[in-house]
Legacy VTK file of the C-alpha trace (Angstrom):
# vtk DataFile Version 3.0
C-alpha trace
ASCII
DATASET POLYDATA
POINTS 219 float
-51.576 -25.926 21.419
-49.162 -25.835 18.561
-46.033 -27.818 18.663
-42.898 -25.540 20.090
-40.361 -27.424 18.000
-42.783 -26.801 14.969
-42.712 -23.304 15.346
-38.965 -22.960 15.827
-38.537 -24.602 12.457
-41.126 -22.053 10.600
-39.040 -19.452 11.938
-35.973 -21.220 10.741
-37.299 -21.588 7.210
-38.520 -18.232 7.037
-35.060 -16.627 8.170
-33.339 -18.476 5.382
-35.159 -15.920 3.025
-34.281 -12.795 5.042
-31.384 -10.809 3.973
-28.958 -9.182 6.618
-30.826 -6.090 7.262
-34.033 -8.144 7.612
-32.607 -10.340 10.138
-31.350 -7.610 12.232
-35.117 -6.406 12.384
-36.395 -9.926 13.143
-34.324 -10.227 16.099
-36.255 -7.623 17.966
-39.516 -9.428 17.818
-39.198 -11.874 20.585
-36.720 -14.720 21.896
-37.387 -17.153 19.527
-36.810 -15.013 16.212
-33.999 -13.548 17.958
-31.757 -16.553 18.490
-32.771 -17.726 14.912
-31.841 -14.632 13.235
-28.743 -14.325 15.573
-27.880 -18.034 14.514
-28.389 -17.496 11.028
-25.976 -13.794 10.850
-23.354 -15.824 12.737
-23.699 -18.921 10.194
-22.998 -16.073 7.320
-20.487 -14.097 9.522
-17.948 -14.908 6.929
-19.732 -13.474 3.994
-21.423 -10.725 5.565
-17.965 -9.074 7.028
-16.853 -9.623 3.786
-19.536 -7.756 2.056
-18.841 -4.875 4.214
-15.338 -4.178 2.506
-15.464 -5.790 -0.632
-16.639 -3.126 -2.923
-13.275 -1.067 -2.109
-10.797 -3.275 -1.630
-9.713 -3.254 -5.130
-9.129 0.266 -5.354
-7.400 0.090 -1.982
-4.666 -1.975 -3.649
-4.306 -0.219 -6.703
-3.565 2.924 -4.863
-1.173 1.084 -2.468
1.897 3.499 -3.882
-0.283 6.230 -3.243
0.952 8.558 -0.083
-2.127 10.136 0.435
-4.147 6.851 0.422
-5.493 6.495 3.982
-7.451 3.248 4.517
-10.570 5.633 5.223
-10.081 7.625 2.220
-10.888 4.423 0.193
-13.259 2.704 2.304
-15.982 4.791 4.364
-16.013 4.939 8.119
-19.580 3.740 7.882
-18.546 0.493 6.749
-16.043 0.108 9.481
-18.633 1.200 12.131
-21.333 -1.472 10.615
-18.433 -4.228 10.999
-17.766 -3.068 14.761
-21.407 -2.917 15.547
-21.999 -6.570 13.840
-18.893 -8.263 15.728
-20.214 -6.653 19.036
-23.527 -7.794 18.725
-22.265 -11.540 18.075
-19.103 -11.360 20.240
-16.897 -12.032 17.603
-13.039 -11.939 17.754
-11.784 -9.544 15.299
-8.496 -11.378 14.617
-10.008 -14.829 14.444
-12.794 -14.012 11.948
-10.692 -11.828 9.274
-8.177 -14.766 9.515
-10.567 -17.398 8.552
-11.920 -15.350 5.505
-8.213 -15.194 4.524
-8.392 -19.089 5.018
-11.438 -19.678 3.246
-9.920 -18.105 0.296
-7.127 -20.177 0.161
-9.061 -23.244 0.516
-10.909 -22.233 -2.725
-7.882 -20.971 -4.626
-6.162 -24.408 -4.065
-9.557 -26.137 -5.208
-9.538 -24.016 -8.303
-6.109 -24.681 -9.094
-6.410 -28.462 -8.907
-9.264 -27.864 -11.350
-6.878 -25.805 -13.754
-4.287 -28.260 -13.669
-6.652 -31.502 -14.725
-8.095 -29.133 -17.459
-4.501 -28.406 -18.696
-3.566 -32.079 -18.455
-6.587 -33.134 -20.403
-5.994 -30.468 -23.114
-2.470 -31.905 -23.415
-3.760 -35.485 -24.213
-6.351 -34.343 -26.384
-3.911 -32.290 -28.543
-1.911 -35.376 -28.774
-4.613 -37.313 -29.861
-5.360 -35.200 -32.966
-1.761 -36.234 -34.469
-3.151 -40.156 -34.449
-5.776 -38.998 -36.975
-5.678 -38.389 -40.577
-5.532 -34.553 -41.201
-9.230 -33.369 -42.505
-10.473 -36.659 -41.504
-14.147 -36.716 -39.812
-12.053 -38.358 -36.564
-9.378 -35.482 -36.764
-12.251 -33.006 -37.019
-13.930 -34.409 -33.948
-10.979 -34.724 -32.031
-9.955 -30.929 -32.832
-13.628 -29.980 -31.694
-13.251 -31.952 -28.224
-10.015 -30.217 -27.604
-11.340 -26.839 -28.613
-14.055 -27.191 -25.743
-11.510 -28.274 -23.261
-9.305 -25.626 -24.045
-12.051 -23.137 -23.735
-13.216 -24.410 -20.578
-9.609 -24.458 -19.267
-9.156 -20.771 -20.340
-12.279 -19.970 -18.323
-10.733 -21.964 -15.282
-7.974 -20.043 -15.379
-9.693 -16.592 -15.362
-11.631 -17.726 -12.573
-8.886 -18.596 -10.564
-7.019 -15.318 -11.498
-10.013 -13.273 -10.469
-10.164 -15.465 -6.970
-6.536 -14.705 -6.634
-6.912 -11.183 -6.947
-9.820 -10.995 -4.370
-7.690 -13.008 -2.198
-4.820 -10.733 -2.418
-6.796 -7.683 -1.937
-8.133 -8.832 0.834
-4.809 -9.830 2.242
-3.454 -6.328 1.777
-6.702 -5.063 3.390
-5.432 -7.011 6.481
-2.124 -5.553 6.193
-3.603 -1.819 6.225
-6.481 -2.564 8.850
-5.037 -5.050 11.294
-1.240 -4.815 10.471
0.766 -6.920 13.294
-2.235 -6.832 15.268
-3.430 -9.497 12.578
-0.685 -10.721 10.849
3.041 -11.427 11.540
5.730 -9.394 10.159
6.644 -12.104 7.682
3.176 -12.555 6.408
2.720 -8.838 5.851
6.206 -8.670 3.738
4.952 -11.794 1.275
1.766 -9.685 0.802
3.405 -6.604 0.051
5.713 -8.614 -2.701
2.620 -9.926 -4.263
1.187 -6.460 -5.103
3.476 -6.198 -7.813
3.318 -9.477 -9.502
-0.657 -9.279 -9.337
-0.263 -6.208 -10.937
1.988 -7.357 -13.716
-0.534 -10.449 -14.023
-3.387 -7.842 -14.743
-1.477 -6.063 -17.480
-0.556 -9.201 -19.332
-4.019 -10.252 -18.968
-5.446 -7.163 -20.597
-3.052 -7.873 -23.753
-3.257 -11.685 -24.035
-6.675 -12.551 -22.518
-5.368 -15.372 -20.850
-3.446 -16.020 -17.367
-1.701 -19.201 -17.777
1.696 -17.981 -17.350
1.147 -16.046 -14.553
0.837 -19.253 -12.318
4.240 -20.751 -13.408
5.594 -20.005 -10.207
2.487 -20.516 -7.766
LINES 1 220
219 0 1 2 3 4 5 6 7 8 9 10 11 12 13 14 15 16 17 18 19 20 21 22 23 24 25 26 27 28 29 30 31 32 33 34 35 36 37 38 39 40 41 42 43 44 45 46 47 48 49 50 51 52 53 54 55 56 57 58 59 60 61 62 63 64 65 66 67 68 69 70 71 72 73 74 75 76 77 78 79 80 81 82 83 84 85 86 87 88 89 90 91 92 93 94 95 96 97 98 99 100 101 102 103 104 105 106 107 108 109 110 111 112 113 114 115 116 117 118 119 120 121 122 123 124 125 126 127 128 129 130 131 132 133 134 135 136 137 138 139 140 141 142 143 144 145 146 147 148 149 150 151 152 153 154 155 156 157 158 159 160 161 162 163 164 165 166 167 168 169 170 171 172 173 174 175 176 177 178 179 180 181 182 183 184 185 186 187 188 189 190 191 192 193 194 195 196 197 198 199 200 201 202 203 204 205 206 207 208 209 210 211 212 213 214 215 216 217 218
């Protein structure tokens, strides 16, 4: 007789390669498949929930001044229906899950912020090092090359941080429109709304200067 623990492990390995739709199908096969599929769906619930709305969030935020901009005019009702079915199947609390996604955004943003600060410090050190070498010398050339590589990496990291922050604000604004005071406090809502124009200014600045560095001075 086959080892039942081995069967569970096989199912677990197979489920790793299935997408959300395929996991929903295999849930209907038998109890073992159902439990493993449900475990996998629960494990990836934040990514799945965010995926329902992510394609529409930037447009929702950019249209925040449009008086005819209802949330369902930007995000198809089908996505809300999919979200509702998903949370019911897994027995999820809407507020807890949405705030968990927001908190994950902030954790990643802080991580990226540390990386950017570290690279900026390194760039300043390498810039100072250039001055210690004779102009046009081999050492000076090598120092400039290393400085240029760090600056390039720093700019890429700043761009990545800005894009992540934009996605964070997009999601927070979605929470304002979708959850309002059922999910956020009045103070949190006011803070999020204040970020919208700052983010828009940052986007315009980047479009002109292709750099996000100045945008982060107050963050």
